[in-house]
C-alpha positions in Angstrom: 65.9 57.5 74.8 69.6 57.9 75.5 70.7 58.3 79.1 71.7 61.8 80.2 75.4 62.7 79.8 76.9 62.6 83.3 79.5 65.2 82.2 76.9 67.7 81.0 77.5 71.4 82.1 75.6 72.5 85.2 75.8 76.2 86.3 76.2 75.2 89.9 79.4 73.4 89.1 81.1 76.4 87.4 84.2 77.9 89.0 83.6 81.4 90.4 85.9 84.4 90.8 85.0 86.2 94.0 84.3 89.9 94.3 87.3 90.2 96.5 89.5 88.7 93.9 88.2 91.1 91.3 88.6 94.1 93.6 92.2 93.0 94.3 93.1 92.7 90.6 91.4 96.1 89.9 93.4 97.6 92.8 96.7 96.4 91.5 96.0 97.6 88.0 94.9 101.0 89.3 97.9 101.4 91.5 100.2 100.3 88.6 98.7 103.0 86.4 99.0 105.6 89.1 102.8 104.8 89.6 103.3 105.0 85.8 101.6 108.4 85.7 103.9 109.8 88.3 107.0 108.6 86.4 107.9 105.3 88.3 108.2 101.8 86.9 105.9 99.3 88.5 106.5 95.5 88.1 103.8 93.2 89.6 105.1 90.0 91.2 103.9 86.5 90.6 100.9 84.9 92.3 103.3 83.3 94.7 103.9 86.6 96.5 103.6 86.4 100.3 103.1 90.0 101.2 104.7 92.2 98.6 102.6 92.7 95.5 105.0 94.7 93.3 108.3 96.5 93.0 108.3 100.2 92.1 111.5 101.7 90.6 112.3 105.4 90.8 113.0 107.1 87.5 114.5 110.5 86.8 113.0 112.0 83.6 112.5 108.5 82.2 115.9 107.1 83.3 115.6 104.2 85.7 117.8 104.7 88.8 117.8 101.1 90.3 116.3 102.6 93.5 113.5 100.1 94.4 110.5 100.3 96.7 108.5 97.2 97.8 104.7 97.8 97.5 101.8 96.1 99.1 98.4 97.0 97.7 95.2 96.8 99.8 92.1 97.4 97.7 88.5 97.9 98.7 85.4 98.5 96.6 83.4 100.8 99.0 83.1 101.6 102.6 85.1 103.7 105.0 88.6 103.2 106.4 89.0 102.7 110.1 88.5 105.9 112.1 88.0 107.8 108.8 87.0 111.5 109.0 87.6 114.6 106.9 91.3 114.7 107.7 92.4 111.1 107.8 92.0 107.6 109.0 94.1 104.7 110.3 95.0 101.2 109.2 96.0 98.3 111.4 98.8 96.0 110.0 98.6 92.3 110.4 101.3 91.0 112.8 102.4 88.3 110.3 102.8 90.9 107.5 104.8 93.2 109.7 107.1 90.3 110.7 107.6 89.5 107.1 108.3 93.1 106.0 110.8 93.8 108.8 113.3 91.5 107.1 113.1 93.4 103.8 116.3 95.0 102.4 114.0 97.5 100.5 111.8 100.2 101.9 108.2 98.9 102.1 105.1 101.0 101.6 101.4 100.0 101.8 99.0 101.6 99.3 95.3 101.7 100.1 93.0 102.0 97.0 89.3 102.5 97.2 87.4 101.9 93.9 84.3 103.9 94.9 86.0 107.2 95.0 89.2 106.2 93.1 91.3 107.3 96.1 95.0 106.3 96.6 96.9 106.8 99.9 100.3 105.4 100.9 102.4 105.1 104.0 105.9 103.7 104.7 106.0 100.5 106.9 108.5 100.5 109.7 111.1 97.9 109.0 114.6 96.9 110.2 115.4 98.4 113.6 112.6 100.9 113.5 110.1 100.7 116.3 107.4 98.1 115.5 104.1 99.8 115.2 101.0 98.1 113.8 98.8 101.1 113.5 99.5 103.5 110.6 97.9 106.9 110.6 97.0 108.4 107.2 96.6 112.0 106.4 94.2 112.8 103.5 96.3 115.9 102.7 99.8 114.6 103.0 99.6 110.9 102.1 97.9 111.0 98.7 99.6 108.9 96.1 100.1 111.4 93.3 102.7 113.7 91.7 103.2 115.6 94.9 104.7 112.7 96.7 107.4 111.8 94.2 110.3 113.3 96.3 109.1 111.6 99.5 108.9 108.3 97.7 112.4 108.7 96.2 113.8 109.8 99.6 112.8 106.4 101.0 115.5 104.7 98.9 118.3 107.0 100.2 120.1 105.2 103.1 120.6 107.2 106.3 123.3 105.0 107.6 127.1 104.9 107.2 129.4 107.8 108.0 126.7 110.4 108.0 123.5 111.5 106.2 122.7 114.9 104.8 120.4 117.2 106.9 118.7 119.2 104.2 119.3 123.0 103.9 116.8 125.6 104.8 115.4 128.3 102.6 117.7 128.9 99.6 118.9 125.3 99.5 122.6 126.2 98.9 124.1 124.6 101.9 123.6 121.3 103.7 124.8 120.2 107.2 126.3 116.8 107.8 125.6 115.1 111.1 129.3 114.3 111.9 131.6 116.1 114.2 135.4 116.0 113.7 137.3 114.8 116.8 140.4 116.4 118.2 142.3 113.6 120.0 144.7 113.7 122.9 148.3 113.1 121.8 148.9 110.0 123.8 147.2 106.8 124.9 148.3 105.1 128.1 148.5 101.3 127.9 149.3 98.7 130.4 148.7 95.0 131.2 146.1 94.0 133.8 145.5 90.8 135.6 141.8 91.6 135.8 138.8 91.1 133.5 136.5 94.0 132.8 134.0 92.8 135.4 136.6 92.3 138.0 138.1 95.7 137.4 134.7 97.3 137.7 134.1 95.5 141.0 137.4 96.7 142.4 136.8 100.3 141.6 133.3 100.3 142.9 134.4 98.8 146.3 137.2 101.4 146.7 136.8 104.6 148.7 138.1 106.8 145.9 135.6 108.0 143.2 135.4 105.3 140.5 136.1 106.2 136.9 135.4 104.1 133.8 137.0 106.0 130.9 139.1 103.0 130.0 138.8 99.7 128.1 140.2 96.3 128.8 140.7 93.9 125.9 142.2 90.6 126.9 145.0 91.5 129.3 145.5 95.0 127.8 144.3 98.2 129.5 143.8 101.4 127.4 143.0 104.9 128.6 143.6 108.6 127.6 144.4 109.3 131.3 147.5 108.1 133.2 146.2 105.3 135.5 149.1 105.8 137.9 147.5 109.1 138.9 144.0 107.9 139.5 142.1 105.1 141.2 142.8 103.0 138.1 146.3 102.3 139.5 144.6 99.5 141.5 143.6 97.6 138.3 146.8 97.7 136.2 150.4 96.5 136.4 152.0 99.8 137.4 155.5 98.8 136.1 154.0 98.1 132.7 152.3 101.5 132.1 153.6 103.4 129.1 152.4 106.3 126.9 152.3 105.7 123.2 151.4 108.0 120.2 147.6 108.1 119.8 147.9 107.6 116.0 149.5 104.2 116.5 146.2 102.9 117.9 143.7 105.3 116.2 144.8 104.3 112.7 146.0 100.7 113.3 145.9 98.3 110.4 143.9 95.8 112.4 140.2 96.5 112.3 139.7 95.0 115.8 142.2 97.4 117.2 140.4 100.4 115.6 137.1 99.0 117.0 138.6 98.9 120.5 139.8 102.5 120.0 136.3 103.5 119.0 135.0 101.9 122.2 137.6 103.9 124.2 136.3 107.1 122.6 132.8 106.3 123.6 133.8 105.5 127.2 135.8 108.7 127.4 132.9 110.7 126.1 130.6 109.0 128.7 133.1 110.1 131.4 133.2 113.7 130.1 129.4 114.1 130.0 128.6 112.2 133.1 127.3 115.2 135.0 124.9 116.3 132.2 123.9 113.2 130.2 123.0 109.6 131.1 123.9 106.5 129.0 121.2 103.9 128.3 122.9 100.7 127.4 119.8 99.0 126.1 119.2 101.7 123.4 122.8 102.7 123.2 122.2 106.4 123.5 123.0 109.5 125.5 120.2 111.6 126.9 119.9 114.7 128.9 119.5 114.1 132.7 116.5 115.5 134.5 117.5 117.9 137.3 114.4 117.0 139.4 111.4 114.7 139.1 108.8 115.9 136.5 110.7 119.1 135.9 111.5 120.7 132.5 115.2 121.4 131.8 116.3 124.1 129.4 119.6 124.3 127.5 120.6 127.7 126.1 123.1 127.9 123.3 124.1 130.0 120.3 122.5 128.6 117.1 123.5 129.3 113.5 122.2 132.9 113.7 121.3 133.9 117.2 121.1 132.7 120.8 118.4 130.2 121.4 117.3 127.6 123.9 115.7 124.1 123.8 113.6 122.2 126.3 116.0 119.2 126.4 113.8 117.6 129.1 110.1 118.2 128.5 107.2 117.1 130.7 104.0 116.1 128.9 100.9 116.3 131.1 97.4 115.0 130.7 95.2 117.4 128.8 92.4 117.3 131.3 94.3 116.6 134.5 97.3 118.9 134.4 98.7 117.3 137.6 99.0 114.0 135.9 102.3 113.4 134.0 101.9 111.1 131.0 105.6 111.0 130.1 108.9 112.9 130.1 110.7 113.4 126.8 114.5 113.8 126.8 116.6 115.0 123.8 119.1 112.2 123.0 121.5 111.0 120.4 123.0 107.7 119.3 126.8 108.0 119.1 128.9 106.3 116.5 132.6 106.8 116.1 134.0 106.3 112.6 137.4 107.0 111.0 137.9 107.9 107.4 140.3 110.1 105.5 142.9 109.8 108.4 140.5 111.5 110.8 138.1 110.4 113.5 134.5 111.6 113.6 131.5 111.4 116.0 128.4 110.5 114.0 125.4 112.1 115.9 122.0 110.5 115.3 119.5 112.7 117.0 116.6 110.9 118.8 114.6 111.0 122.0 114.4 109.0 125.2 111.2 108.7 127.2 110.8 108.3 131.0 107.8 108.3 133.3 109.1 111.0 135.7 112.5 112.1 134.4 114.3 109.1 135.9 112.4 105.8 135.3 112.5 104.6 131.7 109.1 104.4 130.0 107.7 100.9 129.6 106.3 101.5 126.1 108.5 104.2 124.4 108.4 102.9 120.9 105.0 104.5 119.9 106.0 107.8 121.5 109.3 107.8 119.6 107.8 106.9 116.3 105.1 109.6 116.7 107.6 112.3 117.7 109.9 111.5 114.7 107.0 111.8 112.3 106.7 115.4 113.5 110.3 116.3 113.0 111.2 118.1 109.8 114.5 119.2 108.3 114.6 122.3 110.5 114.2 120.2 113.6 117.0 117.7 112.6 119.3 120.5 111.6 118.7 122.3 114.9 119.4 119.2 116.9 122.7 118.5 115.2 123.8 122.1 115.9 122.5 121.9 119.5 124.5 118.7 120.2 127.6 120.3 118.8 127.2 123.4 121.0 126.6 121.2 124.0 129.6 119.0 123.5 131.8 122.1 122.8 130.5 123.7 126.0 132.0 120.9 128.1 135.6 121.6 127.1 137.7 123.0 129.9 138.3 126.7 129.7 141.8 127.9 129.1 143.0 129.6 132.3 146.5 130.8 133.1 145.8 129.9 136.8 144.3 126.5 136.1 145.8 123.5 137.8 148.6 121.9 135.8 146.8 118.5 136.3 143.8 119.6 134.3 143.0 116.3 132.4 143.0 116.2 128.6 139.7 115.6 126.9 138.5 114.7 123.4 136.9 117.8 121.8 134.7 118.3 118.7 134.9 120.6 115.7 132.0 122.1 113.8 129.8 119.8 111.7 130.9 120.2 108.1 128.7 122.1 105.6 128.5 121.2 102.0 127.2 123.0 98.9 124.3 121.3 97.3 123.5 122.0 93.6 119.7 121.8 94.2 117.4 122.3 97.1 116.2 119.2 99.0 112.4 119.5 99.1 110.9 119.8 102.6 108.2 117.3 101.7 110.9 114.7 101.3 111.1 114.8 105.1 107.4 114.4 105.7 105.0 116.9 107.2 105.8 120.6 106.8 103.6 121.5 109.8 105.7 123.7 112.2 105.2 122.9 115.8 106.8 123.6 119.1 107.6 120.9 121.7 104.3 121.5 123.5 102.3 120.9 120.4 104.3 117.8 119.5 103.7 116.3 122.9 100.0 116.9 122.7 100.0 115.0 119.4 101.9 112.2 121.0 99.3 111.9 123.7 96.7 111.5 121.0 98.8 108.7 119.3 100.0 106.9 122.5 
């Protein structure tokens, strides 16, 4: 009898494809079909992918737009998502995935597919300079991957950086507001030489008996300011015989980009001086925020809006839901300023945001989750209102014209109305996320749930 063939087939030696692998392949195929049905292209990457399964491309009536979205698919056969109930659930991102995605030059979304009920949910992943948050909260109403989310997905590919971004119109959709304010500049800039560095100049002013002022810049040995240093405490940090006034346009529109950058810095320092009684500057987050008047106390700013007089709680105290004496955090209206010049004019780009403290004065230790949660609640109406509010506030700081005012009233930079543009079509509200209308108190209660 012949010996048994040592290479004969044995069932135990066969290669097996695991159930998880099958589920993953089914999930990718199902998500690809879903994207195709809503009118997007969907190209699956190779097996060498490290955290992005596919690239979705936005199409307009079958025409590819070269607007791309990176997609990571997470598929499961059965079972519940974490914290799942009738309204939603949450998903915890892996730290290594989040670190990988944050370097992406494309918007990144995660799609959760469950084979048992053929459900698809999606969420944008915070990348770039966005606050790092591992926990994503999904709404079963708002975050379904179907035809209703096309505008929101497409909106992810529109950059909100540069000179300004469009704040979508309300109601009829005929007019949009741009978050830039034209700047009216003083006619002159005072320049001089100085023997001091910036740090040395600051120390000299702080040690002096006169009130210090810092609406100036020092670059190398050059001193720039919109105010005449010979008439203020700054005479102690400049060479007085070298002070001269020059036309502002010479520096504002200089050919050298470094000179224009220095001028932009001077604008920011001047604005900081003008608002010093009302706003604080946070150098870490590079933003202005409303000062609290007292510890754990709400502050209201009243101003004329687009149609009527209104008011905003620009400092809002969030208290514990069960223990009303306990303050969880204080939320301040804030904005990130950016000064840009184009078309022979300077503008202040206003990026509305929020700043969080523990009592109105001490910065909050963990503000990122609070900020991310609050911004998720903001819709186009909130953004539009904040741009208008900041313009009204900045305009309110201008010195009033008075025939009996002192002749020495210092010149200030002032701001024009944010420009409005006519839009051919209405920007859908759902492109800005949730349409739920809330007031600040409701928002802060939701933040307490997320924090």
